Residue frames as qw, qx, qy, qz and C-alpha x, y, z in Angstrom:
[[0.001, -0.888, -0.460, 0.007, -0.05, 0.00, -0.02],
 [0.390, 0.519, -0.025, 0.760, 1.38, 3.38, -1.00],
 [0.335, -0.375, -0.498, 0.706, 1.96, 5.71, 1.94],
 [0.115, 0.427, 0.135, -0.887, 0.19, 8.51, 0.08],
 [0.394, 0.230, -0.465, -0.759, -1.45, 7.24, -3.14],
 [0.181, -0.226, -0.957, -0.003, -4.18, 4.96, -1.93],
 [0.349, -0.562, -0.394, -0.639, -7.84, 5.74, -1.49],
 [0.703, -0.569, -0.423, 0.058, -7.97, 4.39, 2.11],
 [0.595, -0.166, -0.194, 0.762, -4.73, 6.20, 3.10],
 [0.036, 0.331, 0.165, 0.928, -5.92, 9.54, 1.66],
 [0.506, -0.582, -0.361, -0.525, -9.36, 9.23, 3.32],
 [0.782, -0.444, -0.395, 0.188, -7.96, 7.81, 6.55],
 [0.511, -0.171, -0.185, 0.822, -5.01, 10.19, 7.14],
 [0.053, 0.123, 0.124, 0.983, -6.26, 13.38, 5.57],
 [0.408, -0.476, -0.508, -0.590, -10.08, 12.90, 5.74],
 [0.635, -0.541, -0.534, 0.136, -10.29, 11.83, 9.26],
 [0.440, -0.180, -0.184, 0.860, -7.85, 14.51, 10.30],
 [0.095, -0.272, -0.228, -0.930, -9.99, 17.24, 8.61],
 [0.551, -0.546, -0.533, -0.338, -13.18, 15.88, 10.24],
 [0.630, -0.444, -0.449, 0.452, -11.50, 15.97, 13.59],
 [0.237, -0.029, -0.045, 0.970, -10.30, 19.58, 13.08],
 [0.285, -0.385, -0.385, -0.789, -13.82, 20.62, 12.02],
 [0.596, -0.527, -0.603, -0.055, -15.34, 19.00, 15.03],
 [0.564, -0.433, -0.347, 0.611, -13.04, 20.75, 17.41],
 [0.157, -0.449, 0.016, 0.880, -12.74, 24.07, 15.62],
 [0.442, 0.602, 0.649, 0.147, -15.71, 24.65, 13.30],
 [0.168, 0.963, 0.110, -0.178, -14.65, 28.22, 12.75],
 [0.568, -0.381, 0.436, 0.585, -11.26, 27.50, 11.35],
 [0.430, 0.832, -0.019, -0.350, -10.36, 29.51, 8.25],
 [0.496, 0.669, -0.552, -0.039, -7.00, 28.00, 7.23],
 [0.905, -0.332, 0.262, 0.047, -5.08, 24.81, 7.71],
 [0.243, 0.754, -0.606, -0.079, -1.29, 24.31, 7.07],
 [0.968, -0.118, 0.206, -0.076, -0.18, 20.75, 6.37],
 [0.314, -0.550, 0.660, 0.404, 3.03, 19.03, 5.56],
 [0.780, 0.532, -0.007, -0.329, 3.35, 17.94, 1.97],
 [0.374, -0.393, 0.778, 0.317, 5.36, 15.08, 0.54],
 [0.184, 0.148, 0.888, 0.394, 3.60, 12.74, -1.78],
 [0.272, -0.133, -0.223, -0.927, 0.39, 14.77, -1.32],
 [0.402, -0.334, -0.840, -0.148, -1.99, 12.16, 0.28],
 [0.233, -0.471, -0.592, 0.611, -2.54, 13.90, 3.57],
 [0.077, 0.270, -0.080, -0.956, -3.09, 17.27, 1.77],
 [0.297, -0.081, -0.707, -0.636, -5.41, 15.66, -0.67],
 [0.342, -0.409, -0.841, 0.092, -7.56, 14.06, 2.09],
 [0.140, -0.490, -0.412, 0.755, -7.76, 17.20, 4.11],
 [0.063, 0.154, -0.318, -0.933, -8.56, 19.26, 0.95],
 [0.258, -0.306, -0.814, -0.420, -11.52, 17.08, -0.04],
 [0.331, -0.588, -0.702, 0.228, -13.15, 17.78, 3.28],
 [0.245, -0.627, -0.279, 0.684, -12.30, 21.53, 3.94],
 [0.146, -0.088, 0.384, 0.908, -11.89, 23.32, 0.67],
 [0.140, -0.485, -0.696, -0.511, -15.52, 22.93, -0.40],
 [0.349, -0.771, -0.499, 0.188, -16.51, 24.56, 2.97],
 [0.170, 0.930, 0.019, 0.326, -14.40, 27.63, 2.08],
 [0.658, -0.682, 0.238, 0.213, -11.46, 26.73, 4.31],
 [0.484, 0.780, -0.397, -0.018, -8.10, 27.61, 2.78],
 [0.933, -0.244, 0.178, 0.194, -5.48, 24.81, 2.73],
 [0.242, 0.874, -0.423, 0.009, -1.87, 25.56, 2.53],
 [0.967, 0.008, -0.147, 0.207, 1.12, 23.18, 2.25],
 [0.156, -0.871, 0.466, 0.007, 4.68, 23.23, 3.42],
 [0.966, 0.197, -0.057, 0.160, 7.59, 21.29, 2.14],
 [0.561, -0.606, 0.263, 0.498, 11.33, 21.26, 2.69],
 [0.275, 0.816, -0.328, -0.389, 13.31, 23.18, 0.12],
 [0.181, -0.483, 0.833, 0.201, 15.63, 20.13, -0.30],
 [0.095, 0.133, 0.966, 0.199, 12.86, 17.76, -1.30],
 [0.370, 0.407, 0.343, -0.762, 9.80, 19.43, -2.75],
 [0.194, 0.127, 0.855, 0.465, 8.43, 17.24, -5.54],
 [0.150, 0.705, 0.691, -0.060, 4.86, 18.42, -5.12],
 [0.041, -0.804, -0.002, 0.593, 5.87, 22.18, -5.24],
 [0.157, -0.345, 0.672, 0.636, 8.00, 21.46, -8.32],
 [0.210, 0.345, 0.879, 0.254, 5.14, 19.58, -9.90],
 [0.121, 0.830, 0.500, -0.216, 2.72, 22.41, -9.36],
 [0.091, -0.744, 0.194, 0.633, 5.16, 24.91, -10.63],
 [0.094, -0.293, 0.770, 0.559, 5.83, 22.94, -13.76],
 [0.660, 0.209, -0.034, -0.721, 2.26, 21.77, -14.29],
 [0.819, 0.156, -0.521, -0.184, 3.08, 18.03, -14.34],
 [0.824, -0.525, 0.141, -0.162, 3.49, 15.36, -11.66],
 [0.234, 0.611, -0.750, 0.095, 7.04, 14.27, -10.82],
 [0.948, -0.157, -0.057, -0.271, 6.25, 10.60, -10.34],
 [0.851, -0.073, -0.172, 0.492, 9.97, 9.95, -9.98],
 [0.040, -0.932, 0.111, -0.342, 11.96, 12.51, -7.99],
 [0.773, -0.154, -0.323, 0.524, 15.30, 12.58, -6.36],
 [0.126, -0.951, -0.001, -0.282, 15.47, 15.57, -4.15],
 [0.267, 0.566, -0.594, 0.506, 18.23, 16.54, -1.80],
 [0.471, -0.207, -0.771, 0.375, 18.82, 15.24, 1.72],
 [0.300, -0.559, 0.036, -0.772, 16.55, 16.64, 4.36],
 [0.142, -0.105, 0.790, -0.587, 15.86, 16.03, 8.10],
 [0.648, 0.222, 0.298, -0.665, 12.16, 15.78, 7.04],
 [0.010, -0.223, 0.912, 0.345, 12.75, 12.41, 5.38],
 [0.335, 0.392, 0.827, -0.225, 9.14, 11.45, 5.72],
 [0.391, 0.779, 0.177, -0.458, 8.35, 14.15, 2.99],
 [0.087, -0.498, 0.677, 0.535, 10.99, 12.89, 0.53],
 [0.404, 0.116, 0.881, 0.218, 10.16, 11.35, -2.76],
 [0.031, -0.159, -0.600, -0.783, 7.76, 11.62, -5.70],
 [0.501, 0.210, 0.345, -0.765, 4.06, 12.44, -6.05],
 [0.382, 0.241, 0.871, 0.193, 1.43, 10.51, -8.06],
 [0.015, -0.334, -0.513, -0.791, -0.91, 11.75, -10.80],
 [0.359, -0.677, -0.610, -0.200, -3.84, 11.59, -8.45],
 [0.452, -0.677, -0.296, 0.500, -2.27, 13.47, -5.57],
 [0.262, -0.050, 0.258, 0.929, -0.91, 15.99, -8.11],
 [0.164, -0.491, -0.558, -0.648, -4.47, 16.70, -9.26],
 [0.486, -0.698, -0.509, 0.132, -5.72, 16.85, -5.70],
 [0.450, -0.413, -0.095, 0.786, -3.00, 19.34, -4.83],
 [0.142, 0.183, 0.426, 0.875, -3.81, 21.34, -7.88],
 [0.326, -0.606, -0.575, -0.444, -7.44, 21.53, -6.85],
 [0.595, -0.724, -0.349, -0.027, -7.15, 21.88, -3.07],
 [0.632, -0.659, 0.076, 0.402, -3.59, 22.88, -2.06],
 [0.679, 0.622, 0.055, 0.386, -1.86, 24.86, -4.87],
 [0.041, 0.863, -0.329, 0.380, 0.20, 27.05, -2.47],
 [0.913, -0.234, -0.182, 0.280, 3.16, 25.20, -0.92],
 [0.119, -0.936, 0.317, -0.093, 5.67, 27.11, 1.06],
 [0.842, 0.236, -0.377, 0.306, 9.25, 25.91, 1.05],
 [0.506, -0.842, 0.152, -0.111, 11.35, 25.85, 4.17],
 [0.399, 0.655, -0.620, 0.164, 15.04, 25.49, 4.78],
 [0.746, -0.095, -0.619, 0.225, 16.74, 22.87, 6.77],
 [0.192, 0.122, -0.477, 0.849, 17.75, 25.48, 9.39],
 [0.486, -0.231, -0.012, -0.843, 14.02, 26.49, 9.67],
 [0.813, -0.178, -0.504, -0.231, 13.09, 22.87, 10.23],
 [0.567, -0.009, -0.622, 0.541, 15.68, 22.45, 12.99],
 [0.053, -0.162, 0.315, -0.934, 14.40, 25.67, 14.67],
 [0.647, -0.236, -0.184, -0.701, 10.79, 24.50, 14.50],
 [0.774, -0.155, -0.608, 0.079, 11.59, 21.08, 16.09],
 [0.379, 0.001, -0.506, 0.775, 13.40, 22.98, 18.86],
 [0.273, -0.207, 0.038, -0.939, 10.60, 25.56, 19.16],
 [0.719, -0.227, -0.489, -0.438, 7.98, 22.84, 19.41],
 [0.706, -0.173, -0.611, 0.314, 9.83, 21.14, 22.21],
 [0.334, -0.052, -0.399, 0.852, 10.88, 24.27, 24.20],
 [0.205, -0.042, 0.045, -0.977, 7.93, 26.52, 23.72],
 [0.671, -0.095, -0.352, -0.646, 5.00, 24.16, 23.00],
 [0.532, -0.310, 0.718, -0.326, 6.10, 21.18, 25.05],
 [0.904, 0.326, 0.133, -0.242, 5.59, 18.97, 21.98],
 [0.439, -0.368, 0.724, 0.386, 8.07, 16.40, 20.66],
 [0.742, 0.581, 0.175, -0.286, 7.78, 16.25, 16.85],
 [0.736, 0.038, 0.442, 0.512, 9.77, 14.75, 13.99],
 [0.184, -0.326, 0.315, 0.872, 11.26, 17.00, 11.40],
 [0.018, -0.309, -0.726, -0.614, 8.59, 16.17, 8.79],
 [0.211, -0.728, -0.649, 0.065, 5.85, 17.14, 11.24],
 [0.323, -0.608, -0.117, 0.716, 7.74, 20.42, 12.04],
 [0.330, 0.175, 0.480, 0.794, 7.75, 21.61, 8.46],
 [0.079, -0.748, -0.514, -0.413, 4.33, 23.43, 8.66],
 [0.489, -0.795, -0.191, 0.304, 5.39, 24.97, 11.93],
 [0.535, -0.227, 0.262, 0.770, 8.65, 26.07, 10.25],
 [0.187, 0.493, 0.511, 0.679, 6.61, 27.75, 7.48],
 [0.266, -0.868, -0.390, -0.156, 4.53, 29.69, 10.03],
 [0.578, -0.647, -0.016, 0.496, 7.59, 30.66, 12.18],
 [0.449, -0.086, 0.381, 0.803, 9.29, 31.93, 8.96],
 [0.316, 0.616, 0.222, -0.686, 6.20, 33.70, 7.88],
 [0.043, -0.181, 0.797, 0.575, 6.34, 31.66, 4.65],
 [0.011, -0.439, -0.880, -0.179, 2.68, 30.62, 4.76],
 [0.122, -0.278, -0.145, -0.942, 0.02, 33.31, 3.93],
 [0.391, -0.515, -0.763, 0.020, -2.21, 32.61, 6.99],
 [0.129, -0.044, -0.341, 0.930, -1.83, 35.99, 8.74],
 [0.353, 0.000, 0.080, -0.932, -5.15, 37.15, 10.05],
 [0.723, -0.103, -0.495, -0.470, -7.00, 33.83, 9.71],
 [0.724, -0.401, 0.468, -0.309, -7.93, 31.33, 12.49],
 [0.606, 0.524, -0.584, -0.132, -5.44, 28.67, 11.50],
 [0.904, -0.327, 0.273, -0.039, -4.56, 25.13, 12.43],
 [0.236, 0.686, -0.682, -0.096, -1.00, 24.03, 11.91],
 [0.981, -0.054, -0.092, -0.161, -0.83, 20.29, 11.52],
 [0.045, -0.624, 0.773, -0.101, 2.09, 18.70, 13.46],
 [0.868, 0.114, -0.236, -0.421, 1.64, 15.12, 12.28],
 [0.926, -0.010, -0.354, 0.133, 4.15, 12.96, 14.13],
 [0.423, -0.830, 0.329, -0.152, 6.47, 12.54, 17.03],
 [0.977, -0.004, 0.102, 0.189, 8.73, 9.80, 15.70],
 [0.284, 0.864, -0.374, 0.184, 12.08, 11.46, 16.18],
 [0.786, 0.062, -0.476, 0.389, 15.25, 9.61, 17.18],
 [0.518, -0.826, -0.171, 0.146, 16.05, 10.69, 20.71],
 [0.632, -0.317, 0.168, 0.687, 19.70, 11.34, 19.90],
 [0.269, 0.462, 0.380, 0.755, 18.67, 13.61, 16.96],
 [0.284, -0.862, -0.337, -0.250, 16.37, 15.55, 19.20],
 [0.661, -0.637, -0.046, 0.393, 19.21, 15.91, 21.68],
 [0.539, 0.028, 0.280, 0.794, 21.50, 17.23, 19.00],
 [0.062, 0.663, 0.389, 0.637, 18.94, 19.71, 17.86],
 [0.453, -0.852, -0.250, -0.076, 18.29, 20.96, 21.44],
 [0.656, -0.553, 0.083, 0.507, 21.98, 21.23, 22.31],
 [0.287, 0.897, -0.196, -0.272, 22.94, 22.77, 19.04],
 [0.521, -0.435, 0.666, 0.311, 25.22, 20.02, 18.30],
 [0.597, 0.467, 0.582, 0.295, 23.70, 19.51, 14.84],
 [0.292, -0.156, 0.243, 0.912, 25.27, 22.10, 12.55],
 [0.326, 0.739, 0.463, -0.366, 22.81, 24.84, 11.34]]
């Protein structure tokens, strides 16, 4: 099963997340999600965009297949991006998720590796949240003011906490070069 290009994955990850957000915050105006292959964004978009809620994506600059696909108007179904801490967002997109992103999430902010490291650290120190680098990408976009959500009631999706403890320690102590 594809981690992003499967009906059940798209509906389960993105669709259920969107319904949960709407149940808890019915007056939300914008949602920022991490974008790799595009399944999560597609599932969220199906649920929220028809309701007038703006969906924005965020990807690492080093590996941004969906952003590149949208910029060039064709899906990069094979893609070799650069190395990134946000390894869960690496890789290609599919024709289906490209169409969904085109329809629901055409604005994808790109964030640097430095911004991702800062966001992981910010989440831990300021929000008391442990998050993996891929999950920190939308937060990085918000902290870098790269996502156009200013003035909107916004949900920033932090989608996972699977970070190697030694990596988190390196980020928090500054041992990992910035």
